[in-house]
N, C-alpha and C positions, 0 to 999 in steps of 0.2 A: 441616483443611478442604482438600479437593482442588479445584484449578482445573479446571473443565469446559471442554472445547473448544467447546461450544455457545455459551458467553458470549463467548469470544474471537472466534469466527466472526461473531457478531452485532455486536460492537463494531467489528470490522474492516470488516464490510459497511456499517455506518452511515458510517464515515469515508470508505470508498471511494465510496459513493454520493454523499456530499457533494462530494468532489473531482471525481468523474466528471461529475456533472450541472453543476457549475461550469465545467468545461472544455468541455462540450458547448454550453451556452447562453451563456457569456460568456468565451471563451478569452482575449480581449485583456485583460480586467480581471484574470484570474488571472495571466497572464503579466506584466502590469505590477506586480502585487503581489510576484511572485517575483523579478523583476529582468531576465530576458532580453528581448531586443528583440522588439517586438510587430509584428503585421501580416504579410502575405504567407504564406510557408511556415510560420512559427511558429503562426499562427492555424489553419491546416489541420492541422498536426501536433497542436496542442492539442485539436482536436475529435476526431481519431482516438484520441488518448491517453485522452480522456474516455470514449469509447465502450468502449475496452478495460477501463478501470477500473470502469465501470458494470457491464459483463458479469462482471467478477471479483466484484463485490458480489452480483450475482444468484447466481453459482455458490456463494458462501459461504452465502447464505441457503438454498439448496437442499440443501446437504450438512450443515447444522448439526445435524440430528437423527440422522445416520447412526451406527450402532454402530461400535465400534472394529474396524478391519480393516487389512489391508495397504494397501488403497486410501487409507484416511485417513492412514496413516503417510506414504504417497507425497505426499499433499496437503500434509502438514506440511513435508516436505522441499522441495517446490516453493515453498511460501510463505516458508520460511527463505531459500532461494536468491534468490527474487524480491525480497524486501524488503532482503536484504543487498546485492544489486547496486544497488538504488535508493539505499540509504544511502551506498554507496561513491561512486556517481555524484554525489550531492548534496554530499558532503563535498569531492569533487574540484572541483566548480563553485564552492564557497566559497573554496577556496584558489587556484584558477586565475583566477577572474574577480571575486571579491569580492562574490558574491551573499549577503551576510550579514544580510539584513533579517529582521525577526521572523517573517514567514510562512515563509521558507526554513528558518530555525532550528527552527520548530515542526514542519515536515514531516520534518526530519532526526531530531528527537526521537521523533516518531511512528514512523518507520521503525525506529529502534533498539528502541523498546519492542515493536514487533511481532516483530522478529527474536528478542528475548529470550523473549517469550511463546510463540511457535511452537517455539523450541528447547526450552523447558521442557516443552511438551506432547509433543514428539517423544521427549524423553528419558524422561519419566515413563511414557509408553505403550509404550515399546520392549519391555518384558517381557511385555506383555499378548498 
């Protein structure tokens, strides 16, 4: 059984939509659950991050049914790089500042899973 990119895009879009809307409508609550200091610039940055993540979810829903092409391979590479950088940043925050609560650990695990899934899709579709 082959893993289809469509289902990975949909799952990633649902997770991104959940986090994006959470950051847009309640950035202080999300930031308190994650650990960083709330209020001020953190709240504003949280809203802007939420808008970016929500737009990423919309992008994934729009390209989910596209046939395999060089464009889709480029999307896989972009998502591998994007989630890998997010993973590295979050692991750094755990070691540097001790943000090791369950929400933070869950997001690190989600980032790792997404890097592995998109890496697998990129590798299996490389010869197509």
